[in-house]
C-alpha positions as CSV (number, residue, x, y, z in Angstrom):
1,M,271.2,44.1,24.2
2,E,267.6,44.8,25.3
3,I,265.6,47.3,23.2
4,S,262.2,48.8,23.2
5,V,260.2,49.5,20.0
6,E,257.3,51.9,20.0
7,I,255.2,51.1,17.0
8,S,252.1,52.7,15.6
9,Y,250.1,51.0,12.8
10,Y,247.9,52.9,10.5
11,A,246.0,50.6,8.2
12,L,244.8,52.7,5.3
13,Q,241.4,51.2,4.7
14,N,237.8,51.7,6.0
15,D,238.0,48.6,8.2
16,Y,241.2,49.5,10.0
17,N,240.4,47.4,13.0
18,T,240.9,44.1,11.2
19,P,244.6,44.6,10.2
20,V,245.4,46.2,13.6
21,L,243.9,43.3,15.5
22,E,245.7,40.9,13.2
23,F,249.0,42.7,14.0
24,L,248.3,42.7,17.8
25,G,247.4,39.0,17.7
26,K,250.6,38.0,16.0
27,I,252.9,39.9,18.3
28,D,251.1,38.8,21.4
29,R,252.0,35.1,20.8
30,Q,255.7,35.6,20.7
31,P,258.0,34.3,23.5
32,G,260.8,36.4,24.9
33,I,259.2,39.8,24.5
34,S,256.9,41.9,26.5
35,I,254.0,43.9,25.0
36,E,252.2,47.0,26.2
37,S,249.3,48.1,24.0
38,G,247.9,51.6,24.2
39,M,245.4,53.6,22.3
40,M,248.0,55.2,19.9
41,S,250.9,52.7,19.9
42,T,252.3,49.4,21.1
43,L,255.6,49.0,23.1
44,I,257.5,45.9,22.3
45,T,260.5,45.1,24.6
46,G,263.0,42.3,24.4
47,E,266.4,41.2,23.1
48,Y,267.4,43.1,19.9
49,N,267.6,40.1,17.6
50,T,264.3,38.7,18.9
51,V,262.4,41.9,18.5
52,M,263.9,42.8,15.1
53,T,263.3,39.2,13.7
54,L,259.7,39.4,14.9
55,L,259.2,42.7,13.1
56,V,260.7,41.4,9.9
57,H,258.4,38.4,9.9
58,I,255.2,40.2,10.9
59,L,255.4,43.5,9.0
60,E,256.0,42.3,5.5
61,P,253.0,40.0,5.3
62,L,250.7,42.8,6.7
63,M,252.1,45.3,4.2
64,E,251.5,42.8,1.3
65,K,247.9,42.2,2.5
66,Y,246.9,45.7,3.5
67,P,247.9,49.3,2.5
68,S,249.8,50.2,5.6
69,V,251.9,52.9,7.4
70,F,254.0,51.9,10.4
71,T,256.0,54.4,12.5
72,L,258.7,53.0,14.8
73,K,260.9,54.4,17.5
74,I,263.7,52.1,18.6
75,A,265.7,52.6,21.8
76,N,268.3,50.7,23.8
77,A,268.0,53.2,26.7
78,C,264.9,51.6,28.2
79,K,264.2,51.6,31.9
80,S,265.1,47.9,32.5
81,C,268.4,48.4,30.6
82,Q,269.3,51.3,32.8
83,N,268.6,49.2,35.9
84,Q,271.0,46.5,34.7
85,E,273.8,48.9,34.2
86,N,273.5,50.4,37.7
């Protein structure tokens, strides 16, 4: 099942760019997913297990290193999923 995750990362420190760029750098190198970065959030699309495993491995180290808040929206009703069903 293909999913889309919209994720916003709020690094709670003065130099918030460093953790955000670290996050974007880590997700950008992953095979099997597509990434669309915007000003307020990033959209990650791919197979459920691939995306969720990626998030498990990336979020925990960032949260251990930086005070962080993440907001996520997860959907399986993405545009490409709808096209596959029709």
